[in-house]
C-alpha positions in Angstrom: -22.5 -38.1 -3.6 -20.9 -36.4 -0.5 -17.2 -35.7 -0.8 -17.2 -35.4 -4.7 -16.2 -32.1 -6.2 -19.1 -29.9 -7.4 -18.9 -28.9 -11.0 -19.5 -25.2 -11.7 -22.0 -24.3 -14.4 -20.3 -21.7 -16.6 -23.7 -20.1 -17.2 -23.8 -19.3 -13.5 -20.7 -17.2 -13.6 -21.3 -13.5 -12.8 -19.9 -10.2 -13.8 -19.3 -8.0 -10.7 -18.7 -4.3 -11.2 -16.8 -2.1 -8.7 -16.8 1.6 -8.5 -15.1 3.9 -6.0 -14.8 7.7 -5.5 -13.4 10.0 -2.8 -14.7 13.3 -1.6 -12.4 14.9 -4.2 -13.8 12.9 -7.1 -17.6 12.7 -7.3 -18.0 10.9 -10.6 -19.6 7.8 -9.2 -22.6 8.1 -11.5 -20.4 8.0 -14.5 -18.7 4.9 -13.4 -22.0 3.2 -12.5 -23.4 4.0 -15.9 -20.4 2.6 -17.7 -20.5 -0.6 -15.7 -24.3 -1.0 -16.2 -23.9 -0.6 -20.0 -21.1 -3.2 -19.9 -23.5 -5.8 -18.5 -22.6 -6.1 -14.9 -24.9 -8.4 -12.9 -24.1 -6.7 -9.6 -22.2 -3.5 -8.8 -20.4 -2.8 -5.5 -19.5 0.8 -4.7 -17.4 2.6 -2.1 -17.5 6.3 -1.4 -14.4 7.1 0.7 -14.1 10.2 2.8 -10.9 11.7 4.2 -7.8 9.5 4.2 -9.6 6.3 5.1 -8.2 3.1 3.6 -11.3 1.0 4.4 -13.1 -0.5 1.4 -16.1 -2.3 2.8 -17.8 -2.8 -0.6 -14.6 -4.2 -2.1 -14.1 -6.5 0.8 -17.7 -7.8 0.4 -17.2 -8.3 -3.4 -14.0 -10.3 -2.8 -15.9 -12.8 -0.5 -18.4 -13.5 -3.3 -16.0 -14.3 -6.1 -15.5 -17.8 -7.5 -13.6 -19.2 -10.5 -15.0 -18.1 -13.8 -16.5 -14.8 -12.4 -15.4 -11.4 -13.8 -14.5 -8.3 -11.9 -15.1 -5.1 -13.9 -14.1 -1.5 -13.2 -14.8 1.6 -15.2 -11.4 3.0 -14.1 -8.3 0.8 -13.8 -6.9 2.5 -10.7 -10.2 2.5 -8.8 -9.9 -1.1 -7.9 -7.1 -1.1 -5.3 -6.2 1.1 -2.3 -2.8 1.7 -3.9 -0.7 0.5 -6.8 0.7 -2.4 -4.9 -2.7 -3.4 -3.6 -4.0 -3.3 -7.2 -1.3 -5.6 -8.4 -1.9 -8.0 -5.5 -5.6 -8.2 -6.3 -5.0 -8.9 -10.0 -2.5 -11.6 -9.1 -5.0 -13.1 -6.7 -7.7 -13.1 -9.5 -5.3 -14.9 -11.8 -4.6 -17.6 -9.3 -8.3 -18.1 -8.6 -9.4 -18.2 -12.2 -11.2 -14.8 -12.0 -11.3 -12.5 -15.0 -10.6 -8.8 -14.7 -11.7 -6.0 -17.0 -10.9 -2.3 -16.9 -13.1 -0.3 -19.3 -11.0 2.9 -19.5 -7.9 1.0 -20.7 -9.7 -1.7 -22.6 -7.9 -4.3 -20.5 -9.4 -7.8 -20.4 -7.5 -10.5 -18.7 -9.4 -13.2 -20.5 -7.6 -12.2 -23.8 -3.9 -12.6 -24.6 -3.5 -8.9 -25.1 -5.1 -8.1 -21.8 -2.9 -10.6 -20.0 0.2 -9.0 -21.6 -0.8 -5.5 -20.5 -1.3 -6.7 -16.9 2.1 -8.5 -16.9 3.8 -5.4 -18.2 2.2 -3.3 -15.6 3.2 -5.6 -12.8 6.8 -5.8 -14.2 7.1 -2.0 -14.3 5.8 -1.7 -10.7 8.3 -4.3 -9.5 11.1 -2.5 -11.3 9.9 0.7 -9.6 10.0 -0.9 -6.2 13.4 -2.4 -6.7 14.7 1.0 -8.0 13.5 2.7 -4.8 15.0 0.0 -2.7 18.4 0.3 -4.4 18.4 4.1 -4.0 17.6 3.7 -0.3 20.3 1.2 0.3 22.8 3.3 -1.7 21.9 6.3 0.6 22.4 4.2 3.7 25.8 2.9 2.5 26.9 6.5 1.7 25.7 7.7 5.1 27.5 4.8 6.8 30.7 5.7 4.9 30.4 9.2 6.2 29.9 8.0 9.8 26.2 8.7 9.9 23.3 6.4 10.7 20.0 6.5 8.6 16.8 5.2 10.2 16.0 4.4 13.8 18.9 5.2 16.1 20.5 2.0 17.4 19.7 1.1 21.0 17.2 4.0 21.3 15.2 4.2 24.5 12.4 6.6 23.7 11.9 7.7 27.3 15.6 8.4 27.9 16.0 10.0 24.6 13.1 12.4 25.3 14.8 13.3 28.7 18.1 14.0 27.0 16.4 16.1 24.3 14.7 18.1 26.9 18.0 18.7 28.8 19.6 19.8 25.5 16.8 22.2 25.0 17.5 23.7 28.4 21.2 23.9 27.5 22.3 21.6 30.3 25.7 20.0 30.2 26.4 16.3 29.9 27.2 16.1 33.6 24.1 18.0 34.6 22.0 15.8 32.4 23.5 12.6 34.0 22.9 14.0 37.5 19.3 15.0 36.8 18.1 12.0 34.8 20.2 9.2 36.1 21.0 8.1 32.6 24.6 6.9 32.1 27.1 9.3 30.6 27.8 7.2 27.6 24.1 7.1 26.8 23.7 10.8 27.3 26.6 11.5 24.9 25.2 9.1 22.3 21.7 10.6 22.4 23.1 14.2 22.3 25.1 13.3 19.1 21.9 11.9 17.6 20.0 15.0 18.5 22.7 17.3 17.2 23.0 15.4 14.0 19.2 15.5 13.5 19.2 19.3 14.0 21.8 19.8 11.3 20.0 17.7 8.7 16.7 19.4 8.9 
């Protein structure tokens, strides 16, 4: 009857394999062999060149997943573009009822031990992110206490800043810079301070 939810036959669930290599790592055949032996119904593979972050095969795989399916990789860190992306994907799998297996680490999210490993991994990654954030904030507070500004200069006009920087390079005075560029004296002085500070911190 129209409008009624469709029951999914567990026997129709599939095991999707995913393999990825870059130009610096050409072991795709090894990954494919491991996935085939593990019983994958279909294998998606990306071969990335340069610094590209595109994963067309992974994107295609994600569109075909449904609850009860399994995503399998031969190498744990080959799934995501980065550590955070990997954690995001595993979290998405969990929410959608999709199992995840990593053959190299023996991780299987359908088992209690596998779930624990993934939870620990996610917790360590979150701790790492928070630690970096705390160090960054501590550095900003220390710089502020010393009268320095970390990050993008406040009220920065890129075009005016470039003109002042060029004037500084020509050893022009503040008055000469104001006269030639039409920029206010207060702005010229502020930009010059930022330029001088940047040159001393290189």
